[in-house]
C-alpha positions in Angstrom: 0.0 0.0 0.0 3.0 2.3 0.4 3.2 2.7 -3.4 -0.4 3.7 -3.9 -1.2 7.4 -3.7 -3.6 8.4 -0.9 -6.2 9.8 -3.3 -6.1 6.5 -5.2 -6.6 4.5 -2.0 -9.6 6.6 -1.3 -11.0 5.9 -4.7 -10.6 2.2 -4.2 -12.0 2.4 -0.7 -15.0 4.2 -2.1 -15.5 1.5 -4.7 -15.5 -1.1 -2.0 -17.9 0.8 0.2 -20.2 1.2 -2.8 -19.9 -2.6 -3.4 -18.5 -2.3 -6.9 -16.7 -4.9 -8.9 -13.0 -4.1 -8.4 -10.1 -5.4 -10.5 -6.6 -4.6 -9.4 -3.8 -5.0 -12.0 -0.2 -5.4 -11.0 3.0 -6.6 -12.7 4.2 -8.5 -9.6 1.2 -10.5 -8.5 2.8 -11.5 -5.2 2.1 -8.1 -3.7 -1.5 -7.9 -4.8 -2.8 -10.1 -1.9 -1.3 -7.8 0.6 -2.8 -4.7 -1.1 -6.2 -6.4 -1.3 -6.1 -7.4 2.4 -5.0 -3.8 3.3 -8.0 -2.4 1.4 -10.4 -4.8 3.1 -9.0 -3.9 6.6 -9.6 -0.2 5.9 -13.3 -1.0 5.7 -13.4 -1.7 9.5 -15.9 -1.6 11.2 -17.6 -2.8 8.0 -16.7 -6.1 6.5 -16.4 -7.4 2.9 -18.8 -10.3 2.5 -18.2 -10.7 -1.2 -15.8 -12.7 -3.4 -12.1 -12.2 -3.3 -9.8 -13.7 -5.9 -6.2 -12.8 -5.4 -5.0 -14.2 -8.8 -7.4 -14.4 -11.7 -6.3 -16.9 -14.3 -7.5 -17.1 -17.9 -9.7 -20.1 -16.9 -11.6 -17.8 -14.5 -12.1 -14.9 -16.8 -15.8 -15.6 -17.1 -16.1 -14.6 -13.4 -15.6 -10.9 -14.4 -19.2 -11.1 -15.6 -20.6 -12.2 -12.2 -23.6 -10.2 -10.9 -22.1 -9.8 -7.5 -19.4 -7.4 -6.1 -15.9 -8.7 -6.1 -12.3 -7.8 -5.5 -10.0 -9.5 -8.0 -6.3 -9.3 -8.6 -4.7 -10.0 -12.0 -1.2 -9.8 -13.4 -0.6 -7.2 -16.1 0.4 -9.9 -18.5 -2.8 -11.8 -18.0 -4.9 -8.7 -18.2 -3.4 -7.7 -21.5 -4.3 -11.1 -22.8 -7.8 -11.3 -21.5 -8.7 -7.6 -21.2 -9.2 -7.0 -24.9 -11.1 -10.2 -25.6 -14.6 -9.1 -24.7 -16.8 -6.4 -23.3 -17.2 -6.4 -19.6 -20.1 -4.9 -17.5 -20.0 -1.2 -17.1 -19.8 -1.3 -13.3 -16.3 -2.8 -13.1 -13.6 -0.5 -11.5 -10.3 -1.5 -13.1 -7.3 0.0 -11.4 -3.6 -0.4 -12.5 -1.5 -0.3 -9.4 1.7 0.2 -11.4 0.6 3.4 -13.3 -1.8 4.5 -10.5 -4.5 5.0 -13.1 -8.1 3.8 -13.3 -8.7 2.1 -16.6 -12.0 2.2 -18.4 -13.6 -0.4 -20.6 -15.5 1.0 -23.6 -18.7 0.8 -21.5 -17.4 1.9 -18.1 -18.9 5.0 -16.6 -17.1 7.2 -14.2 -19.6 6.7 -11.3 -17.3 7.0 -8.3 -17.7 10.2 -6.4 -14.7 12.5 -6.6 -13.4 14.2 -3.5 -14.1 17.9 -3.2 -11.1 20.2 -3.9 -9.4 21.7 -0.9 -10.5 25.2 -0.1 -7.9 27.8 0.6 -8.6 30.3 3.2 
């Protein structure tokens, strides 16, 4: 979590609170389980009662179409292979942990609430 910017952590936290489908992409998949667990622990006193998949393989790609919220980790290589294959539901939040950018599918809507800008006094 030390490599993720605070404003990005808040975006991911918001997505989890809103029970969105969240996909985290990272080059080194070994770190992703720790990041996912850190995000879930931030929800305290709430709990995440939905699906968690720390490493999505090509065989499980159909799960991205599930009608329930989830938190899924996938390697960048795997995402590049499966990410362009089909259209995914518009409510998926795809976040690249390396570039610190939220990726959008061709149907994704920007539905996460942005934080208000700081006011200078």
